C-alpha positions, 0 to 999 in steps of 0.5 A: 494525530489530530487533523486541524483546519485546512492543513490536511485538506486533499490536494492532488499531486503536482507535476514535481511531486513524487508518488509510489505504486501504493494508492494509500501512501499517495493518499497520505501525501495528498492529505499532507499526513506525510510530505506532500512532495513525497520527499524526505519522509521520516520514519516517525512521520510515516508511522504516525500517518499509518496509525492515524488511518487505523493500523495499530502501533505494532503493525506500523512499527513492523512495517516502517522499521522494515522499509526504512532499512537500506535495500540490498538485492542479496542481503547475505552479501551486503552489510548488516542492517540491509534487507531485500524489503528495505527501500532506502539508499545507503546514507540517505538522511535529511539535513539533520542526519535523520534517515528519510525515504522518498515515495518513488523508492517504494517502487524500486525493483526487487523490494516490496513492489511486485508484479500482479498489482491490483491497479498497476501494470507489471514492470515488464509490461508498462508503468508499475508506479501510476494508476492503469485506467483499465485495471482500475475500471476492472477492479471497480467492477469486481465488487459484490453488491458494491462492497469488497469483502475478504473473499472478493479481495482474495478472489480478485487477486487470484484473477489478476495472477491468472491474467498476468501469468498469461500475458507476462512471460517474465512474471516474478511472483512467488510466495513472498510477493503473494503474501505482500499482496495479500497483506496490502489487501488485508490493510485495506480491509481493516482500515476502510472496512465496515465490520466483519461482514460488510466489507469495504464500501465501493465508494471508499475504494473509488476515493482511495484508488481513483482519487487517492483521497481519504473517503471523508466525504463518503462517511469514513472516519479513522478507526477509534480502535486500531487494527493490531496484528491479532486482527490483521493476520487472520484477515491476511490468511483469509484473503490468502486462502481465496487468492492462493494461486500455486 
């Protein structure tokens, strides 16, 4: 995907636009890499956008294939092709009969949306979809030397777990949610990081989490060599090591 002209300039979400708990997905919508209104997004569109910002074909395919499955709280008692991590409703298609997804469905309960978010509140405590200003400020202050290395991202995830465990008596956060959260941080590290040792610049984090904007103005460019599973998995495991709360 090549960006041309003003088609993919950044425009914040309007009052009727749908958004998700994930700032990166919201960023893709704000740049028009997927539907700006957050509605009727096809798997092809989402996969293309994810690859554009730097994830490999294998990662993008695995992620999109999973979330485009029909959601079931208990897949063992649901029709074939459903999954807990799936986000779509049964028969959710566009006018051409192509399966589609709306961004707000990323926040549906008992799927991929989880407690112990970096910048969103737990569902039991408040708004799990939109940015929490206090959590955002806390995350910004967590960087070391203005950067977010894997150790920082993992340690901060552990800090967030400890905070939410104290204040949320109904906390739902097991190993599945742990690895989902660490995978999110690994994707952030791989897409916006500057090499093995330099981490993610703080100004990139502020652009993506604060403005839901790709940090072009701060010097970021999409990766020429994409991040495939052989790169992603070790980063995920390293972050998980620092974040492990159990």
